C-alpha positions, 0 to 999 in steps of 0.5 A: 657165233656163226655169221653165215646168213645171207646179207645185202651188198654193204655200202662200202663196196666201191669200184676202186675203194683204195682211190676213194680212201687215199686220193693219191692219183689226184695228188701225185705232185704233192705226195712226191714232194712230201716223200722227198722231204721225208727222205731228206729229213731222214738224212739230216736227223738219222735214226728211228726217232728222227725218221718217225718225227718226219712222218707225223705231219703227213700221218696227221694230214691223212686223218680224214682218210682214216675216218672215211675207212672207219665210217665205212666199217661202222656202216657195215657193223650197224647193218650186220652187228656180227661182222667180224674184225679179223687181224692177220697175225702171220709175219706181223705178230707184234702188230696183231698183239698191239690190237688184240686184247689190248688196254684201250683197244677194241674187243671186236678184234680177233686173230686170223690164223691157220685155223680160222678164216673170214666167211662173209663179205661184211667181215673186215681183215686188217694187216700191217706190212712192215716193208714191201722188200720182205718177200713174206709180205707179198705172200701174205697179201697174195694168199689173202687175195687169192682166197677172196673168191671163197669169203669175199671179205674186205682187206684193209692194209696198213702199209706204204704206197711207195714201193708197193708191188705193181703186179698184184692184179696181174695174178689170178686173184679174185679181189683187190686190196680194198683199203690202204692207209699209207705210212708215208715211207719214201720207199719199200726199203727194208731198212725203213721197216722199223719206222713203218711199224711205228707209223702203221701202229699209230695209224691203226690206233687212229683208225680204232679211235675213229671207228669208235667215234663213228659208232657214236654218230649212229647211237652206239659204242663198241666194247673197249678194253680197260687195263687189268691193272686199273680199278675193276679192269679184270672184271670189265675184261672178263665181261667183254672177252666172251663171244657175245661181249666182243660183238656187243654194241652198247646204246649211246645217248651222248653228243656224237663225236665228230670225225677226226677228233679222237684220232687228232687227240691220239696224234697229239699224244704221240707228238708229246711222246716223241718230245718226252723220249727226246729229253736229256734224262732219257738220252742219259739213261739209254747211253748208260745202258748202252755203255754197260751192254757194250762192255759186257759184249766186249768181255765175251758175254751174251746180252739178251733182250726180252719182256712182257709187252704186246707189240714189243715181243715180236719187234725184237725178234725181227729187227735189231742191228746191235747183236743183242740176242732176242727171245720171247719170255712173256711170263718171265719163266726161269727155264727160258732165261736159262735156255737163252743166257748163261750165268754172268750174261746180261738181260735187257727186260722190258715191261709195263708198270714195274716187273710182273711179280716173280719175274725178278726172282726168276732172273736172279735164279738164272744168275744173270744181270739185268737192265730194266725198262718200265714205268716205275710202280711208285710213279703209276699208282693209278694203275695199281689199286689195292685190288690189283691181282698179285699176278699182275702187280708190278714191282721195282726190280732189285739190283738192276745195273741200269734202268730206262724209264718209259714215258706213259703214265696212268691206265695205259689209255690216252684218248678221253671218250664220253662212254665206258671205260672213259679212255681208249688207245694206248701209246705204251707200245709205241713208247717201248718200240721207240726206246728199244730201237733207240737203245739198239742204235746207241749200242750199234753206234758205240760198237762201231766206234770201238771197232767191235762188229758183233753181227752188226748190219753194216749198210744200216750202220752207215746211217747211225750217227 
């Protein structure tokens, strides 16, 4: 595929697109009050879960703006079906992984990295900014804007307007940020990065939903991935992971999906998820795991964390406060376990439905103990039909010292759609990141209570109750 043809000016090239999308300048007072309310609620609730709960209302109210951005890209895709949807993976690999080759996600998303670049004005590049306090984020945006003269692609940022640098356009850039979907952080403080990541991920899934809905209003629908653990999932995936399959637009003859409907369904599911992770059972499971982890730390042993997930794999690398050792090992390789942990150490392992076949054996071969976090296979038979390839079939771990249940179920797609594969948009990534941070904070608080330091970030621990 080589989309280099000459094209007319697309309909979304407004003079000040970010103002059209967000309308923040006309609502400064209202947004200021909302941000102040978020900051005050954080002081009362504390922790990642409490902070994320306070973001839900403004995120939901922003759905009409998200729909506008999706509508604009749908217009471009109708005129230019080969327009590419790029996702920047540098610095925010977890955000990229959550959108690329993901159950319930758009097949159109491809990586923008060191060896690829957009080449037309119809292409759209998306990126997530965890925190404006991180100097890498300024470089990410600055580098892209500086290259706009060459490719003229559009940039959609999932970020906070609060704390955003004022001097982007003071540099010798050849373009501007075309669209910004706000995560409603009260500031650019790096300590809010973990919640910003959750809000950006939620916003991105709502945008994906609204793009699919916008296409139905034009008589088409895009390729959506089905879980490889679902019936027929592997064959479906192979068919739309080709260059031709990724960009194919399928004819749609059903009732057009109104703007905002799918995003609202996703937001409602996220609300239920937050209630589910707040229940007594989950709190007891996390507390038991934290007590075992702290006891192992106090005995002088190493505690590591890894897993086979999309967004989770990168999130653990850059954001933890308890001193656990993060490392990436998506396929559960015995050698990587042995490189990072020694006999008698403890591993926290996250995955989707059970543990991938063979991983449990590899952990035992490394002679390390384990705490697990996944959806029990017996609770999720819908994603494990008899035809599921053995490589992907989840099994229950043997001999885990503790286990934390994830709350999602089914085929890892939550929003019902009237076209194949009938469901889209996952919450499992949000579920995993929430549970990880909740466990991390419990460990940190328990270490603080017992006088243990273990590489804890002291300024954040003041907020941990």
